[in-house]
C-alpha positions in Angstrom: 63.9 -49.8 -110.7 63.1 -48.4 -114.1 61.7 -45.0 -114.6 58.4 -46.6 -115.7 58.2 -48.9 -112.9 58.8 -45.9 -110.5 56.1 -44.0 -112.3 53.7 -46.9 -112.1 54.4 -47.2 -108.3 53.8 -43.5 -107.8 50.5 -43.5 -109.8 49.4 -46.6 -107.8 50.1 -44.8 -104.7 48.4 -41.5 -105.5 45.3 -43.7 -106.5 45.2 -45.2 -103.3 45.5 -41.9 -101.5 42.5 -40.6 -103.3 40.4 -43.8 -102.7 41.6 -43.3 -98.8 40.6 -39.6 -99.0 37.2 -40.3 -100.4 36.4 -43.0 -97.7 37.7 -40.6 -95.1 35.5 -37.6 -96.4 32.3 -40.0 -96.4 33.1 -40.9 -92.8 33.7 -37.2 -91.8 30.4 -36.4 -93.5 28.6 -38.9 -91.7 29.9 -38.1 -88.4 29.5 -34.4 -88.8 27.5 -32.3 -86.1 25.8 -30.6 -89.0 23.5 -33.3 -90.2 20.3 -31.5 -90.8 17.8 -33.0 -88.0 18.2 -36.5 -89.4 16.2 -37.7 -86.4 13.1 -35.5 -86.8 10.0 -37.5 -86.0 11.7 -40.0 -84.0 11.7 -40.8 -80.4 14.7 -41.8 -78.4 14.6 -43.3 -74.9 17.9 -42.7 -72.8 18.6 -44.5 -69.5 20.5 -42.4 -67.1 20.2 -39.3 -69.2 20.5 -36.7 -66.6 24.3 -36.5 -66.0 27.6 -37.4 -67.6 27.5 -39.4 -70.8 24.1 -40.2 -70.6 23.1 -36.3 -70.7 25.4 -35.9 -73.5 23.8 -38.5 -75.5 20.4 -37.1 -74.7 21.4 -33.6 -75.7 22.8 -35.0 -79.0 19.9 -36.9 -79.8 17.6 -33.9 -79.2 20.0 -31.8 -81.4 19.6 -34.4 -84.1 16.0 -33.8 -84.1 14.5 -36.7 -81.9 12.1 -36.2 -79.1 13.7 -37.5 -76.0 12.5 -39.4 -73.0 15.3 -40.3 -70.5 15.2 -41.7 -67.0 17.3 -40.6 -63.9 17.8 -42.2 -60.5 19.1 -39.2 -58.6 19.7 -35.5 -59.2 16.1 -34.2 -60.0 17.7 -30.9 -60.5 20.1 -32.2 -63.2 17.2 -33.9 -65.0 15.3 -30.7 -65.1 18.4 -28.7 -66.3 18.8 -31.0 -69.1 15.1 -30.8 -70.2 15.3 -27.1 -70.0 18.4 -27.1 -72.1 17.0 -29.0 -74.8 13.5 -27.1 -74.7 15.6 -23.8 -74.9 17.2 -25.1 -78.3 13.9 -26.0 -79.7 13.8 -29.6 -78.9 11.2 -31.8 -76.9 12.3 -33.6 -73.8 10.9 -35.5 -70.7 12.8 -36.8 -67.7 11.2 -40.1 -66.0 
């Protein structure tokens, strides 16, 4: 390859990397935990929100500003615990 062909190839590679980095930064920003209450004023309903993944989703929605209503089938103590934790952090939640 000639010197100019190598330079073009290298320049093309760096340009692609810049585009990929910009896209990655957009995605990272979108997935950031520091999103400034983007769900404020919204209501979320979660089924099975007292334990496991459901509880994590319930907590995250509340942290993002949503008022959360969630159902549970067993483990009323776990449901009460999730509600108290959300309220302790300034959120609104109800277990059904």
